[in-house]
C-alpha positions in Angstrom: 0.2 0.2 0.7 1.8 3.3 -1.0 0.4 6.2 1.3 -0.1 9.6 0.2 -1.4 13.2 2.2 -2.5 16.3 0.4 0.3 19.4 -0.5 -1.1 22.7 1.5 -3.5 24.4 -1.0 -1.1 27.5 -0.5 1.9 25.2 -2.6 -0.8 23.9 -4.7 -2.1 27.4 -6.2 1.2 28.1 -6.4 2.3 25.1 -8.4 -1.1 26.4 -10.4 -0.6 29.6 -11.2 -0.4 31.3 -14.4 -2.6 28.0 -16.4 -6.1 28.6 -16.2 -7.7 25.7 -17.2 -6.6 23.0 -14.8 -7.6 18.9 -15.1 -7.8 17.0 -11.0 -7.0 14.1 -11.9 -7.8 11.2 -8.9 -6.4 7.4 -8.9 -9.2 5.1 -7.6 -6.0 2.7 -6.0 -3.7 3.2 -3.5 -4.9 6.7 -3.1 -8.3 6.7 -2.7 -7.5 4.1 0.1 -5.3 6.5 1.9 -8.6 8.7 1.4 -6.4 11.4 -0.1 -7.3 10.8 -4.2 -10.4 8.9 -4.5 -13.4 10.9 -6.2 -14.7 12.2 -2.9 -10.7 14.1 -2.5 -10.9 15.5 -6.0 -14.7 17.2 -5.6 -13.3 18.7 -2.3 -9.9 20.1 -3.4 -11.8 20.9 -6.9 -14.3 23.3 -4.6 -12.0 24.6 -2.1 -9.3 26.0 -5.2 -12.4 27.4 -6.7 -13.5 28.8 -3.5 -9.9 30.8 -3.0 -9.4 34.3 -3.8 -7.1 34.2 -6.4 -9.1 31.5 -8.3 -11.7 34.1 -7.7 -9.3 37.0 -9.2 -8.1 34.4 -12.4 -11.2 33.3 -13.3 -9.8 29.8 -13.4 -10.9 26.5 -13.9 -11.2 22.7 -12.3 -12.6 20.3 -13.7 -12.6 16.9 -12.2 -11.6 13.2 -13.4 -10.8 10.0 -12.0 -8.9 7.2 -13.4 -8.8 3.7 -12.4 -4.6 3.5 -11.6 -2.8 6.4 -12.9 0.5 4.1 -13.0 -0.4 2.3 -15.9 -1.2 2.9 -20.1 -4.5 1.1 -20.0 -5.9 3.7 -17.7 -4.0 6.8 -18.7 -3.4 6.7 -22.3 -7.0 6.8 -23.3 -7.3 10.3 -21.5 -8.7 13.7 -23.2 -6.2 16.5 -22.2 -7.2 19.0 -24.9 -8.8 22.0 -23.2 -6.6 21.9 -20.1 -3.1 24.2 -19.4 -1.9 21.3 -16.8 -2.5 18.5 -14.9 -2.8 18.4 -10.5 -2.8 14.6 -10.2 -3.9 13.3 -6.8 -1.7 10.5 -7.2 1.0 8.9 -5.9 4.7 10.2 -7.0 5.3 7.3 -9.9 1.4 7.8 -10.9 2.8 12.1 -11.7 6.0 10.9 -13.2 3.9 8.4 -15.5 1.6 11.0 -16.0 4.4 14.0 -17.0 5.5 11.3 -19.7 2.5 10.7 -21.7 1.2 14.0 -21.8 1.7 18.0 -24.1 1.2 19.4 -20.5 2.5 20.0 -17.2 1.2 17.9 -14.2 1.7 18.4 -10.9 1.7 16.2 -7.9 -1.4 17.5 -5.1 -0.1 14.7 -2.8 2.9 14.0 -0.9 3.5 10.0 -1.3 5.5 9.0 1.8 5.6 5.8 1.9 5.1 2.3 1.0 2.8 0.8 4.6 0.6 -2.0 5.7 -2.8 -1.5 6.9 -3.1 -1.1 10.9 -6.9 0.3 10.5 -8.7 2.7 9.0 -6.7 5.4 7.0 -4.1 4.2 10.1 -0.7 2.6 7.6 2.2 1.5 9.1 5.4 2.4 7.1 7.2 -1.5 6.2 9.2 -0.7 3.3 11.5 2.1 1.3 12.1 -0.1 -1.7 15.9 -0.2 -1.3 16.3 -2.8 -4.2 18.1 -5.3 -1.8 15.9 -6.7 0.0 16.9 -8.8 3.7 13.5 -9.3 5.3 14.5 -13.2 5.2 17.2 -12.8 7.7 15.3 -9.8 9.9 12.3 -12.0 10.4 10.2 -9.6 8.4 10.7 -6.6 9.9 12.8 -4.1 8.1 15.7 -2.3 9.2 15.6 0.2 6.7 12.9 1.0 6.8 11.8 0.8 10.8 15.2 1.8 12.2 15.4 5.8 12.1 18.7 5.4 11.1 18.4 2.7 9.1 20.7 0.1 11.1 21.5 -3.1 9.1 23.2 -4.5 12.1 22.1 -4.3 15.6 20.6 -1.2 17.7 22.4 1.0 18.7 23.6 2.3 21.6 20.1 5.0 22.0 18.1 2.6 22.7 16.0 2.0 25.8 13.7 -0.3 27.3 13.4 -2.1 24.1 12.0 2.2 22.6 13.9 3.9 20.3 16.0 7.7 21.5 13.2 9.1 19.7 10.8 7.9 22.0 8.0 7.8 19.4 7.8 3.6 18.1 9.8 0.5 19.5 13.3 0.3 18.7 13.1 -2.0 15.1 16.1 -4.2 15.9 14.6 -5.4 19.5 11.3 -6.3 17.0 13.3 -8.1 14.4 14.9 -10.2 17.9 11.5 -11.0 19.3 10.4 -11.7 16.5 13.8 -14.3 15.3 13.2 -15.8 18.6 9.9 -16.6 18.4 10.4 -18.1 15.2 13.9 -20.0 16.7 15.9 -18.4 13.7 17.8 -15.9 16.6 20.8 -17.1 15.3 19.9 -15.1 11.6 20.5 -11.8 13.4 24.9 -13.2 14.7 25.1 -12.9 10.6 26.8 -9.3 10.0 24.7 -8.0 7.0 27.2 -5.9 4.2 26.7 -1.9 3.3 23.7 -1.7 2.1 23.5 -1.1 -1.8 21.9 1.9 -2.6 22.8 1.8 -6.3 19.9 -0.9 -6.7 17.3 1.8 -5.6 19.5 4.7 -7.6 19.7 3.3 -11.5 15.9 3.7 -11.8 15.4 0.2 -12.9 12.5 -0.3 -15.5 10.5 -3.8 -15.3 9.6 -6.1 -18.2 7.0 -8.9 -17.6 9.3 -11.2 -17.4 10.3 -9.9 -13.9 13.7 -9.2 -15.4 15.2 -5.4 -15.0 17.2 -3.2 -17.3 18.6 0.3 -15.6 17.6 3.3 -17.6 20.7 6.1 -17.2 
């Protein structure tokens, strides 16, 4: 689950300056589930923008639409953008990037993409993955140290852990959780294996995927 949240209205207005005809485009999958990019959220943002003093002064117009997914060509390519000066995307960063590649007009993000998470309750998610490209979940009991540890430490807790809590005070120590999970699974010897430094080239090389599951790095 990709989790997103609405940018400040002032930031959105600043991006849209000079664009009198804007299409607000929602995404009916991840962004809608995160209560940030579905039909209701598109309507609410459009009405908010229409009511601002800047909009009344410039006479800007805001149209509304929602597609199933902004990151797949079968939903994006049929879009009719003639007559618009810009698209305001209520999708994740991947959707914005894909729309921008396909559109001949500017595409702006209405949302900030926060993290890849798992549901913990209604509109409540826990960050679980940073898409680092070199997964170690098999060695850490399914708890990602890159994401769950505030420092991204790969080999055990730092000196700031206190009674199982991170020194930041707002979370459990990821490595205490990892040890407890591995202990429950009877696999504590796994935690004694030294992990090499993270190869962030696996993430920063911007891979593209084909249906065979192979990757091809883009320059």
